C-alpha positions as CSV (number, residue, x, y, z in Angstrom):
1,M,-10.0,-10.3,10.7
2,P,-12.1,-10.1,7.4
3,L,-9.5,-11.5,5.0
4,S,-12.2,-12.4,2.5
5,V,-12.4,-8.7,1.7
6,L,-9.1,-9.1,-0.2
7,D,-10.4,-11.9,-2.5
8,P,-11.3,-9.6,-5.4
9,L,-7.8,-8.0,-5.3
10,L,-6.2,-11.4,-5.4
11,S,-8.1,-12.5,-8.5
12,R,-7.4,-9.1,-10.2
13,Y,-3.7,-8.9,-9.5
14,A,-2.4,-11.3,-12.2
15,Q,-4.8,-9.9,-14.8
16,W,-3.7,-6.3,-14.0
17,L,0.0,-7.3,-14.5
18,S,-0.7,-8.8,-17.9
19,L,-2.2,-5.6,-19.3
20,T,-0.2,-3.3,-21.6
21,G,0.9,0.0,-20.2
22,E,-1.7,1.8,-22.3
23,A,-4.5,-0.5,-21.2
24,T,-3.8,0.2,-17.5
25,A,-4.9,3.8,-18.1
26,D,-8.0,2.9,-20.0
27,T,-11.1,4.2,-18.1
28,S,-13.5,4.0,-20.9
29,D,-15.7,1.6,-18.9
30,E,-16.1,4.1,-16.0
31,D,-18.7,6.7,-15.3
32,P,-16.8,9.7,-14.0
33,E,-19.6,10.4,-11.6
34,Q,-19.2,7.0,-10.0
35,V,-15.4,7.0,-9.5
36,V,-14.6,5.6,-6.0
37,L,-11.3,6.1,-4.2
38,M,-9.7,5.8,-0.8
39,P,-8.8,9.2,0.6
40,M,-5.6,9.2,2.7
41,V,-4.8,12.3,4.7
42,L,-1.1,13.0,5.6
43,R,-0.5,15.1,8.6
44,I,2.2,17.6,7.6
45,E,2.6,20.4,10.1
46,R,4.3,23.5,8.8
47,R,6.7,24.0,11.7
48,E,7.5,20.4,12.5
49,P,6.9,18.2,9.3
50,P,7.3,14.5,9.7
51,A,10.2,12.4,8.4
52,R,9.4,11.2,4.9
53,T,10.1,7.5,5.5
54,A,8.0,7.4,8.7
55,L,5.1,9.1,6.9
56,L,5.2,6.5,4.1
57,E,5.4,3.7,6.6
58,A,2.4,5.1,8.4
59,A,0.5,5.3,5.1
60,A,1.3,1.8,4.1
61,A,0.0,0.4,7.5
62,A,-3.1,2.7,7.5
63,A,-4.3,1.6,4.1
64,L,-4.2,-2.1,5.0
65,A,-5.6,-1.5,8.5
66,V,-8.7,0.1,7.2
67,C,-9.3,-2.7,4.7
68,L,-9.0,-5.4,7.3
69,D,-10.9,-3.6,10.1
70,E,-13.6,-5.9,11.5
71,R,-16.2,-3.4,10.3
72,C,-15.4,-4.5,6.8
73,A,-16.5,-8.1,7.4
74,P,-19.6,-9.3,5.6
75,G,-22.5,-7.7,7.5
76,G,-20.3,-5.0,8.9
77,E,-21.1,-1.3,8.6
78,W,-18.1,-0.7,6.3
79,H,-18.4,-3.9,4.2
80,E,-20.4,-2.6,1.2
81,A,-18.2,0.4,0.7
82,M,-14.9,-1.6,1.0
83,H,-16.0,-4.6,-1.0
84,G,-17.3,-2.4,-3.9
85,W,-14.0,-0.5,-4.0
86,I,-11.7,-3.5,-3.8
87,S,-13.7,-5.2,-6.5
88,G,-12.7,-2.4,-9.0
89,R,-9.7,-0.1,-9.3
90,I,-8.0,0.5,-5.9
91,R,-7.6,4.2,-6.5
92,K,-6.3,6.3,-3.7
93,V,-5.8,10.1,-3.3
94,T,-3.6,11.7,-0.7
95,R,-4.2,15.1,0.8
96,R,-2.3,17.0,3.4
97,A,-3.6,18.5,6.5
98,R,-2.4,20.3,9.6
99,G,-3.8,21.8,12.8
100,A,-7.6,22.1,13.0
101,H,-8.1,20.6,9.5
102,W,-6.2,17.4,10.7
103,E,-8.4,17.2,13.7
104,A,-11.5,17.5,11.6
105,V,-10.8,14.5,9.5
106,Q,-10.6,12.3,12.6
107,S,-14.3,12.2,12.8
108,L,-14.6,10.6,9.3
109,P,-14.7,6.8,9.1
110,G,-11.2,5.4,8.9
111,I,-8.0,4.5,10.7
112,T,-5.2,6.7,11.8
113,V,-1.7,5.1,12.1
114,E,1.3,6.8,13.8
115,V,4.9,5.8,13.1
116,D,7.7,7.6,14.8
117,G,5.6,10.8,15.2
118,A,4.3,10.7,11.6
119,E,0.5,10.3,11.2
120,V,-1.7,9.2,8.4
121,R,-5.4,8.6,8.3
122,A,-6.8,6.2,5.7
123,L,-10.5,6.7,5.2
124,L,-13.3,4.4,4.0
125,P,-13.5,4.5,0.2
126,M,-16.1,6.9,-1.2
127,R,-17.3,8.4,-4.4
128,V,-15.4,11.6,-5.4
129,A,-18.8,13.3,-5.8
130,D,-19.6,12.4,-2.1
131,M,-16.4,13.7,-0.6
132,P,-17.3,15.9,2.5
133,K,-15.9,19.4,2.9
134,E,-13.5,18.2,5.6
135,L,-11.7,16.5,2.7
136,S,-12.5,18.5,-0.3
137,R,-10.9,21.7,1.2
138,L,-7.6,19.9,1.8
139,Q,-4.7,20.4,-0.7
140,I,-3.5,17.5,-2.8
141,S,-0.2,19.3,-3.9
142,G,2.6,20.4,-1.6
143,S,3.1,17.1,0.1
144,E,6.8,16.9,-0.7
145,L,9.3,16.1,2.1
146,E,13.0,16.0,2.1
147,P,14.6,12.5,1.7
148,D,15.9,11.1,5.0
149,E,18.2,8.3,6.2
150,P,15.9,5.7,7.8
151,G,18.6,3.2,8.9
152,E,18.5,-0.6,9.1
153,V,15.4,-2.6,8.5
154,A,14.0,-4.4,11.6
155,H,14.2,-8.2,11.5
156,G,11.2,-9.8,9.9
157,V,9.5,-6.6,8.7
158,P,8.2,-6.5,5.1
159,V,10.1,-4.1,2.9
160,L,8.5,-1.9,0.3
161,W,11.1,-1.0,-2.2
162,L,10.6,2.3,-4.2
163,N,11.6,2.3,-7.8
164,P,15.1,4.0,-8.0
165,D,14.4,5.3,-11.5
166,V,11.0,6.9,-10.9
167,P,10.9,10.0,-8.7
168,M,7.6,10.5,-6.9
169,S,6.3,13.0,-4.5
170,A,5.6,12.0,-0.9
171,G,1.9,12.0,-1.6
172,K,2.2,9.8,-4.7
173,S,4.6,7.4,-2.8
174,A,2.1,7.2,0.1
175,A,-0.6,6.0,-2.3
176,Q,1.8,3.5,-3.9
177,V,3.0,1.9,-0.6
178,G,-0.7,1.7,0.4
179,H,-1.3,-0.4,-2.7
180,A,1.7,-2.5,-1.9
181,T,0.6,-3.6,1.6
182,M,-2.8,-4.5,0.2
183,I,-1.4,-6.6,-2.6
184,L,1.1,-8.2,-0.2
185,A,-1.7,-9.2,2.2
186,A,-3.9,-10.5,-0.6
187,Q,-1.0,-12.7,-1.9
188,L,-0.4,-14.0,1.6
189,H,-4.0,-14.8,2.0
190,G,-4.1,-16.6,-1.3
191,E,-1.2,-18.8,-0.2
192,G,-3.0,-19.8,3.0
193,M,-0.6,-17.7,5.2
194,D,-3.4,-16.3,7.3
195,R,-1.6,-16.9,10.6
196,A,1.3,-14.8,9.3
197,L,-1.2,-12.1,8.4
198,E,-2.8,-12.3,11.8
199,R,0.6,-11.8,13.5
200,W,1.4,-8.9,11.2
201,A,-2.0,-7.3,12.1
202,A,-1.4,-7.9,15.8
203,D,1.8,-5.8,15.5
204,G,0.0,-3.0,13.6
205,Y,1.2,-3.9,10.1
206,P,4.8,-2.6,10.5
207,C,6.8,-2.3,7.3
208,A,9.9,-0.6,6.1
209,V,9.8,1.7,3.1
210,R,13.2,2.1,1.4
211,Q,14.5,3.5,-1.8
212,A,15.9,0.6,-3.8
213,T,19.4,0.7,-5.3
214,P,19.4,-0.2,-9.0
215,E,21.1,-3.5,-8.1
216,T,18.4,-4.5,-5.5
217,W,15.6,-3.5,-7.9
218,A,17.0,-5.6,-10.7
219,D,17.6,-8.6,-8.4
220,L,14.1,-8.5,-7.0
221,H,12.0,-7.5,-10.0
222,P,9.7,-10.3,-11.1
223,G,10.1,-9.4,-14.8
224,D,7.5,-11.3,-16.9
225,D,7.1,-14.1,-14.3
226,P,5.4,-12.7,-11.2
227,E,4.1,-16.1,-10.1
228,T,7.6,-17.5,-9.8
229,A,8.8,-14.4,-8.1
230,W,6.1,-14.7,-5.5
231,R,6.5,-18.4,-5.0
232,K,10.3,-18.3,-4.7
233,S,11.0,-14.9,-3.2
234,R,7.7,-13.6,-1.8
235,V,8.0,-10.5,-4.0
236,A,4.9,-8.7,-5.4
237,M,4.8,-5.6,-7.4
238,V,2.7,-2.4,-7.7
239,R,1.9,-1.3,-11.3
240,D,0.5,2.2,-11.6
241,A,-2.1,3.3,-14.1
242,G,-0.2,6.5,-14.7
243,F,-3.0,9.1,-14.0
244,T,-0.4,11.3,-12.1
245,E,3.4,11.7,-12.0
246,V,4.4,8.4,-13.7
247,D,3.8,6.7,-17.1
248,P,1.0,4.2,-17.4
249,G,2.1,0.7,-16.5
250,T,5.1,1.8,-14.4
251,V,6.1,-0.5,-11.6
252,T,6.5,1.8,-8.7
253,V,7.0,-0.5,-5.7
254,L,8.3,-4.0,-5.1
255,A,6.8,-5.5,-1.9
256,Q,9.0,-8.1,-0.3
257,W,7.6,-10.3,2.4
258,R,10.5,-11.3,4.7
259,L,10.5,-15.1,5.0
260,T,10.8,-16.8,8.3
261,W,11.5,-20.4,9.1
262,V,8.1,-21.2,10.5
263,E,6.3,-19.7,7.5
264,L,8.0,-22.0,5.0
265,P,6.8,-25.5,4.0
266,P,9.3,-28.1,5.2
267,G,10.7,-28.7,1.7
268,Q,11.6,-25.0,1.3
269,R,13.3,-24.4,4.6
270,S,16.7,-23.7,3.0
271,A,19.5,-21.4,4.2
272,D,19.4,-19.7,0.9
273,L,15.8,-18.4,1.4
274,L,16.3,-17.6,5.0
275,D,19.4,-15.6,4.2
276,R,17.6,-13.5,1.6
277,E,16.7,-10.7,4.0
278,D,20.4,-10.3,4.9
279,R,21.4,-9.6,1.3
280,F,19.3,-6.5,0.8
């Protein structure tokens, strides 16, 4: 698994969190013709649309799966495109497809993930100017789905908590949870927790997407000390540049790695930490 592909994201994370909200939206250093993003295609059939939560969980897994595909390793056929994108802004754009249009995007380089009947294909990052017609003809808007009741979180599965005060469409949320799994993986890699990452990958990067309550959000939010929040609670956050739907600098998702006994250093194997996942 080419974990080194995440190194640029790891080094950029702390710097990104330190920016003012206005600075996160500053693109003055970019050439509009050279903007690169990861397209994500959500399968939303008209007659049988997927459950919202399942679709977001598929998006979260797909975004990370394509990043850590073996073809992204140095020397691999996808390495240059993936490395160049992760070294800059990890922009994503979600589009919806159904029927023949959904089938058409399966031929484009990427990974499709299915969760409880919901399907998302995350594609290899590309310049907006190079987007093929199979993608450019797809709609960006209209990806809203009704809220659902997903039930209990499975034991040991990372949780991606959506900001309770920031309404987002399913498409916007899909991009945000895709950021979240990437940041979570980069943080784990930076901590030397590669074995945990490998186990997660072997299971297909399962995660739970949940709408946080105000109490849970306040309890988990790193505030102005993200390093301590990660070290003590394994919580990372997604901060959006605010190009669509939300204000610049908004924290949209808190990604919580569910601690297990074997992943903790001996000195941190306390009941308090291990019981954390039972409190949320």
